[in-house]
N, C-alpha and C positions, 0 to 999 in steps of 0.2 A: 019811660024806657028803663029797664032794669040796669044795675051796674054791669052785668055781663053783656047785655046788648050794647051798652056804651063802649065796653072794651072791644067788642067785635067790630063796631063801626070805626072806632079809632084805629084799630089794627089794620083794617082794610085801607084806610087813607094812608097810613104809615107805610105799609108794604108796597103800595103802588109807587111811591117815590123810591123806596129802597131798591127795587128791581131794575131801576133805570141806571145804566152804566155806560161809560164812554169807551172808545177803543183803547186798546192797550198802548200806553205811552202816547196818548193823543197829543197833537199839537207840536211835535218836535220836528224841526227841519234838519234833514241830513242829506247825504248824497241822493241825487234824484233816482239813481238806479237801486237804492236800498229797498229790499223787500220787506213789506210790513205784514207780519203774520196775521192771520184771521184771529181776532180775539177769542180766547177760550172763556166762556161764561163761568163765573165763579158760582159753584153750586150753592144754592140757598138751603140751609139745613131744613129738613122736613120736620114739621111739628106733629107731635102725637095728638090726635084729636082728644079734646076734653069734653065730656058730657056735662055742660054747665047746669043742666036742669037736675041731674042726679046728685051733684056735689052740694054739700051744705055751704051756704054763703059765709065766708070768713068775715068776722065783724071786728074783733079786737086787733090791734097792731101785731101782736104776737101771732095770731091766726093768719093774718094776711101775709106776714113774712114767711112763716112756715110753709104755707100753701104754695107760695111762689117759688120757694127754694126746692120744694119737692118737684114742682114742674120743671125747674132747671135741671134737676137730676135726671128727669125723664127725657131731657132734650126738647122740652116744649117751650121754646123761646117766645112763641107767639103769646102764650099766657103771661110770661114774664114781662114782655113789652106792654101788654094790655094793663098789667098792674101798675107799671111805671106811669102809664098815661092817665090812669084814673085815680090813683091814690092821692089823698091830700096830705099824707104823712111824709115830710121831707126826708126823714131818716130812711124810710123804706125805699122811697124813690131813688135816693142817692146810692144806697147799698145795692139795690138790684141793678142799677146802671153799672156799678163797678163789677158786679157778678157777671153781667153780660159781657163786659169788656175784657174780663180775665178768664172766661171759661175755656177749658181745654179744646173744645170743638171750634173755637174762634168764630162765633156767630155774628159778632158785632160789625156794623157798617162803619165807614170812615166817620160819618157824622156822629154816630154814637161814641166812637172812640175819642174824637175831638171833644165832644161834650164832657166825657169823663175826665179828660185832661184839664179842661177849663174849670169844671165845677168841683173837682175832688182833689185839691192840691196836696192834702196830707194823707191820702189813702195809700195803702201798700201797692206795690207792683207797678209804679208809674213808668219805669223804664220799659217794661214789657208792653204796657198799653201804648206807649209812644211808638215802639217798634211796629206793633200791629197797625197803628194808624198810618205809618209810612208805607207799609205793605199794601194797604187799601187805597192809597192816594191815587194811584194810576187809574183806578176805576171810577173816579169822580169826574164831574163836568166842570170843576174849578178852572179858572183861567190860569195860564202859566204864572202870572204874577202872584195870584192867590196861593198857588202851590208853593212858590218860592218863599212867600211870607211864612207859611206854616213850617216848611222844612228848615228855615234858617232861625226860627225862634228858639229861645231857651225855655225849657220847662222847669218849673219850680221843683227843686229837689234833685235835679240832674246837674252834672258837673259842668257841662259846656253846651253852647248853642250848636245848632246844625244837626244834620241827619245822623242817625246811629247805625241803622241797618244797611246792608248792601242794597236792598231794594230802594231805600230812601236816598242813598247816594246816587244810584243810577237814575232815579226819577229827577233828582235835582240837576243832574247832568242833562237830562232830556229837556228840562225847563230852560236851562242856561243856553243850550243850543238853540232853542226856539227864540230866545231873546237876543241871540247874536253874540253871546259872550263865550266864544269857543274855547279860549285858553283855560278859563276857569272851569268850563264844562269838562274839558279833558282831564283835569285833575280829579274831579269827582268820579268820572268814568273809570279812570285807572284804579283808584282806591276801591270803589265798589266792586269792580270785576276781580281784582287781585286778592282781596283780603276778606271776603265774606262768603258765608254759606247760603245757598238757595238750592232748591231741588232741580232735578235734571230738566224738567219741562220749562221751568223759569230760565235756567241757563240757556237752553236752546232758543227761547224767545228773546232773551237779551242779546244773544249772539246774532240772531237774524236782524235785530233792530240796530245794533251798534257795530256790527262787524267791520264796516268800512273805516271806523275810527279806532279800532283796536289794533295794536301792533303785535309782532311776534314776541316782543319782550313782555307785553301784557299776558299773552297766552302762556309763555314760559312760567311767569309768576303765578298765574292761576292754577296751572297743573301742579306746581310745587306746593301751593296751599292745599289742594285737594289730596295730594299724596300724604302730607303731614296729618291731615284730618281723616285718613283712612277711607277715602272716597275714590278708590282706584277705578271702578267701573264708570263713574261720572267723569273721570278725567280723560278717558280714552278717545271720545269723539273730538277732543281738542288737540290730540297729538299731531295730526297732519298740519295744523296751523302753527306749530312750534318751530323754533330754530332747530337746526340739525343737532347741535350739541344738547339743547334742552330735551329734545325727543330721546336721544341716546341715554341721557341721564335718567329720564323717567322710566325707560325700558329696563335699565339696569336696576333701578331701585325696586321696581315691581318684581323683577326676577329674584333679587336677593331676598326680598320679603317672602317670596314663595319657596325659598330654599334651594333655588337653582344655583348651579355652579356657573358663574358668568364671568366674563373678562371685563376689565376696566379700560380696555383699549378704546380710545376715541371719546371717553367721557371727561368731564371737567372735574378734576380732583378738588376744585374749590367749591363744588356743589355741597351744601351743608347736609342735604339728605344722604348723599353718598358717604360723606365723612362720618355722619352719625352711624350708618349701618356698618361701616368698616370698624369704628370704635367698638360697637357692640359685638361684632364677630371676633375681633381680636381679644377682647376681654374674655369672652366665653371660651376661646381657645387657649386661655392662660397666657397670652402674650401681652402682659400688663404694661410693660415699658412702652411698647409700640402704641398700645391703646391710649396711654397717658399722653404721649407725645402728640398724637393726632387730636385728642380731646381738647388740649389747651389751645389749639388753633381755631376751634369753632367759636364763632361769635354768634350767640343765639339771639341777639337783639333784632327785633323786627320780624321774627318768626311768629307764625300763629301759635296760640297758647298750647295746643297739643304738641307741637314741635318743641317748644320750650320745655314742656313737661318731660318729653322723652329724653332730651339732652340732659336736663337736670337729674333725671333718674340715673343715667349713665355716670354723671359726675358724682353723685352720691355713692353709687356702687364702687367706683374706683377710689373715692375718698375713704370709704369704710375699709376697703382692702388695704389702703396705705396705712390707716390707723392700726389695723390688726398687725401688720408687719413692722410697725414703728418706722415707716419710711416717711419721716416728717417733712423732708424737702418736697417730696411728691405731693403729700397732703396739702402743703401750702400752695404749690403751683395749681393744683386742681381747684382749691377754694378761691384763690385770689384772681382767677381768670373767669369768674362766674358771669361777668358782663351785664348784670342787672343794675338798674338805676334806682329802683324803688320796689316796694312790696316785700312779701315774705321771703322770697329767694334772695333778694338783695340783703336783707337782714341776716339770714343764715350764712350767706357767703362771706359777708364782712365779719360776722362774729367768729366763724370758724378760722378765717384767715388770721385774725388778731389773736385768738386763743392759741393756735398752733405756733405762731411766731413768738408769743410770750412764754408759753409753758414748755415748749419742746425744741425751739430753735434758739432760745436765749437772745431774741432780737426785739427788745422792748420798744425801740424807736420805730421799727416797722409796725409792731402791734398797735402803737399809739395812733398811727394814721388810720388804720382800719377801724378802731374803736371810735375815733372821732367821726368818721363817715357813718358808722352805725348810729351814733348818738343823734346826728343831724337828720337821719332818715326814718326814724321810728316815732310812734306817738302813744302807744298804750303803756300803762304802768309796768306791765311785765317786761316789755322790751326796753323802756327807758331805764328801769332799774338795772337791767342786765348791762346796758351800755355804761352807765355810771359806775357800777361796781367794778367792771373790768378796766375802766379808765383809772380807778383808784388802785387796782392791783398793778397796773402798768406804771403809774407814778411811783409806787413803792419800789419797783424794780429799777426805776431811773433815779432813785434816791431823792425824791421830791415829796417829803412827808406832808407838807402843808397842802400841796395839790391833792395828794391822796385823801387826806381828811376831808377836803372840800367835796371830792367826788363821792366819797362814802356817805357824806351828809345828803348829797343829792339823791343817791340811791335809797337811803333810809327814809326819805320822804314818802316812800311807798311801802309802808310797814306790813301790808297784807300779802306781799308777793315775795317769792323765793329769794331773789337777789337783793331786794330791799331788806329782808330780814338778815341775810348774811352780812350786808353792809353795816347794819345796826350792831351786830356782834363784833365786827372789826372796830367800830368806833368805841364801844364799851371796853374792849380789851386795852386800848391805848390809855384809858383812864383807870384801869384796874377795877372795872365795874362789871356787873352782869346786865346784859341788854334786857330791857323790859318792853313788852308790848302792852300798851294801855289803850283800850278802845275808847273812842269818844262816847260821851253819854248818849244813849239812844234818844233821838229826837222823834217824838210822836207827831204824826200829822195833826195839824190844828184844823179847826173848822175853816179857817181862811184857806189853808192848803187844799182841803177837800173842795171848797167852793171854787177855787181857781181851776182845779182839775176838772170838776164837773162843768165848768164854763167852756171848756174846749169842745170844739165841734165834734171831734171823734168820739167823745164820751157818750154822746147821745146814742150813737149806733152801737157802741160797746155795751151799754146798759140793755138795749133791746136784744142784742145777740145773747147776752147772759140770760135774760128772762126767757128767751125762746129756747134755751138749751142748745144753741148752735156753737158747741164748744170749740171746734176747730177754727171757725171764723173769729170767735171771741178772742182766742189766744193770738191769732195773727194780727188782729187790729189792736189789741192791747200792746203788743210788742212794737207795732208801728207807732203808736202814740208815745211809747217810751222814748223813742228816738227824738221826740220833739220837746221833752221835758228838760228844764234847765235849773231846777231848784231841788234841794234835798227834800223839802217838804212835799213836793208833788211826787217825787219818786217814792217816798214813804207812803203817801196816800194811795198811789196805784198799787204798791205791794200789799198794803192792808186790804185794799179792795179785792185783789186776787186771792189772798188767803181766806177772806171772808166767804169766797165762792168756792172753797176747796180746790184751789189751784196753786199748791205750794211750789211746784216747779216753775210756774209762770212768775210767781213772786220772786223766786231766786234769780230767774233770768232778767227780770226788770232791775233787780238790785245789782246784778253783775254789770249790766249796761251802765248803771250809775257809777260803779267803781271805776270804769274806764274813763269817766269824766270827772273823777275826783270826788264823787259823792258816796259816802259810806253810810248805808242804812243797815246797821249791823244785824238786827233781828231778821230782816228779810233776806239779806245776803248769806247769812250763816245760821239757818234755822237749827233748833234743838229738837230732840225727840227722846222719848224714854227708851232705854236699852235694857232688855230683860237680862236677868242673871240666871245662870244654870248651875245649880248646886252640884259640886263634884267635877265641874269642867272649868278649865282655865278661862280667863277673861282678859282680853286686850283692853287698853285704856279707852275710855269712851271717846276721847278726842280723835283717836285714829279711826274708829268706826264711823264717826260723824264725817270725818274728812273724806273717807272712801265713799260714803253714801252721797255726799254733795257732788263728788266727781262722777259717780256712776249714773244717778237718776235725778239729781237735783231735788230729791225728796218727793218724787212723783210715785206714789204707791201703786199706780196703775201702769207704770212704764213697761213696755215690751219692746225689746230691740229687734232689729232685723235678723239677728242670730237666735232669737227666741229667749234671750236672757230676760228675767222677769223681776219686777218689783223694785223695792227700795235699794237693795244691794245687788240687783241684776244677776240673779242666779240662773244658770242653765238648769233645766229640770233634772238631768242626770246627776249633775254635781250636787244639787240640793238633796236628792234622794240618798246619795252616798253619804253626805254629811249627816243627815238625820239618822241613818243606820249607825254610823259611828258613835253618835251621841245617845242612841237608844230612844229616840223621840218618834212619836207618831208623825206621819207626814202624808200630805196629799199635794200634788202639783198645783192645784187650784189655790191652795193656801198661800202660795208665794205672792198672789195678788190680793186675795180676800182677807188674809190675816197678816197685816204688815208686821206685827210683833213676831210672828213665826219666821218671816223672811229675815228680820234683823237678828233673831236668835241664832239662826243658822249662819248668817253672814259674819257676825262678830266672832263666832266660834271658829269658823273657817279662817278668818283673818288671824286669829290667835294661833291656829295650827301652822299657817304660813310663816308667821314671825318666828315661831318656835323651830320650825323646820330649817329656817335660815339662821339659826343660832342668834336670834335677837335682832336681825337686820330689818329695820323699817324700810329702807330703800329697796332691798331685794324683794321683800314681801309685796310692796306696792307694784314693783315691776312684774312680779309673778301674777298678781291679781289681774293685771291688764294683759300680759303676753303669755301666761302659762309658766309653771314653776321650773320647767327644764331650761328655759332661756337664761334666767339670772345665773344659774350655775355655770352654764356655758360661757357667759360673758365674764365671769370671774376667772375662768380658765384662760380666756382669750386676752382680757385686758389687765389681769392681775388682781390680787386681793386688795381691798380697800378698808375692810374692817380692821380695827386696831392699828390704823395708820393715822397720818396727819390729815387735817381737814382739807387741804388743797388736793390731796390724792383722791379723797372721797368725792369732791366736787368734780374733778376730772373724770372719775369713773362714770358718774351720771351723764356727763356730756358725751362720753364715748358710746353710750347705748345707741345701737345702730338704727333703731326704729324711732322715727320722730314722734309718733303717737305715744309710745311708751316713755320716751325721755320727757316729753311734756307732762305726761300723767304723773310720773314720779315727783317732779318738781311741784306740780299743783297740789298733790296730796300732802307733801311735807309742809308746804306753806299753809295749807288749810289746818293742819294739826296745831300750829302755833296760835292761830286765831281761835280755834275751839278751846284750847287750854285757857285762853283769856276769858272766853265767854263762860266757861264752866267754873271760873274762879272769880266771879264777880266783876269781870271786865278788865283784869290785868293779870299777866303771868310772865315769868321769864321766857325769853326767846331761846328755845332749846334746839333750834334747827341744826346747829353744829354737832351737838351730841347725837341727834337723830340720824344725821348722815353717817356718822361713824359707828353707830350702834352695831353690836354683834361681836362679842369677845369669845365666841365659841365655847360657852359653858356647856356642860351636859344638859341636854334638853329636859325640860320638866316632864313632858310627855313624849314618848317615842313615837311620833307621828311621821309617817312617810307618805308623801304625795307623789305618785308616779309622774315622771317627766312626760309631758305631752297630754296629761289628763285635761278634761274640759275644765275651764275656769269661768266663773261668773264674770260677765262683762268684757272678757278678752276678745281680741280679734281672731279670725280664723287662722288655721295653720299657715305659716309664712315660710319663705325661703330661708337659706342659711343666714346667720347673723351678719354676713358680709354683704348682703343684698338688701337694699332699701325697698320695702314693699310699696305698692301704690297707696297713696293717702286714703284712709277710710273716714277720718274725721278731721274737721278743721282744727288747725293749731292757732294760737293767739295771733291776731293781726299785729304787724309791726307798728 
């Protein structure tokens, strides 16, 4: 029997078991008059026929893997399953099982998903695989106790035991009802129904199955969840089951969203959806005081994430307006009532509260409490250094110099980040010295490090993916492996491995993850490159060009953004063409990718023009590179001049930038400059971040270069609202 005949036979046996399924939510005992809907069969994805006789038989592991992955791209999961069943190569078998379990078309059975969870503990996307397994569980013939065992177990790599998805929670409720544990069942039923997404068909089936156990409060909560998640149509069949007040609230919210003029008579003004819409309407109508008064009453805890996002956006909008108008009391009220207990918004809320209290309300004792909460609730070097630096500033205001020095030392323990570098400057000033950044000697990976890395299970498939040229999966798995590494040597070995395979951006990403765990692999984290010189044209310092490149593309010469910004310095084609004309250089758009030196030539010159156009300001030039050159000018008009002022004013100006992405970008670029100066100077250089922040003494420009406000910029976000409005987040900020 040929290998393909074997695969066909194995597949026939496998599929005969796969197509057997049990009734929807089988085995649950509820009220006798409950109607059990007729199960809707889950469609089995159709396979594209493969002519086995015409195709050459793959022989090497690379050929077997490539052939199976091309079949997966066609949706031919029967071929993939046959390969899993017949290959003797564990790497291929495990990877294809993972591919089956994570495919967008969701073709895997419960047994396949459970097998992936059991056999692939370090593979990516474990949470998604677990959720899919929970969604498939109702279609199995497992006993109630077996279902309970699966749903209550803790998966390696996940934070806690128990079901994750709404379907999983409702299935566990079904099991617990069947086992006679009604009170515990009701808890899972309420949680699953109130707080999770599933499609309209599943919602109707759940309602038919559990309707007698659900209360009007459950239906009110579910409709509230659906409205926050913009699922108005899906909510309407539940309106007749709601309380009268809940139904009126839903009708008013939908009406306001549609722009109707509606009355609030009969609705609950405690409804957070109504409150949110009133805040938004009042702010848009210019009635800021009323909007502020209502906003500070909204407790966003417990809302679905989209609801929290909407309320946080309104909070930021009003906060930005308060900063613009220097209404610091209102700014403090908005920030200090954020209501979060952890995460990015918690960190932002506590930082802004402390910053406003210290710098603008002269209340260091109040600021101290906020910065202490910030310190205890964050974990990354960026956030820990920020908390310690501002605790030092607060201690100075409280006339506690020894405490201040201690906090500055804590912040300076993170010398590659913005506030760590500012803290080092503070410490040096007290001693009458100049702060110095000295990078540790580069530790090359030893053979022992490489052997240890290669001994990890994931490296076997990473090697095969690299050999097969499956670059997307190669990067995904290398980053997943990086999360498991715990020594500098292994981080360095993986970074070297990535660079050897022409994946500089992956090497940087791996090294950045190491930085977050206190592991500094300097060469990988801060790569160098040659920067061409153009005779007769000004040149920005190399450290600045490198800092921008690291932030824009992580040195990926082939990078293309969703906005079509290209190459190392992320030039938009129109901006690149304009820059080339100004410099008198030949240019073709394709060269932005195919000729990295051309990209850097244009980018460094453009950066020089920006710095010159802002009279030497590094901070404004970085902001312009990200957000467009018109905005820094506007922000100087709005928030005041910071060039030729004291350092504290310059630090505050950066913190006042209303776009979180740009504010983060400026800080990351300035910190990168310090590291690159050290790298370019043999591993050590003075920390010049204080001078870089204040740069710009308005001398006559060397070149009279004018960049029109609003012109396209490389790497910048699309046009955004006024600087008083916080745009939707387009890129992740550093995790707290």
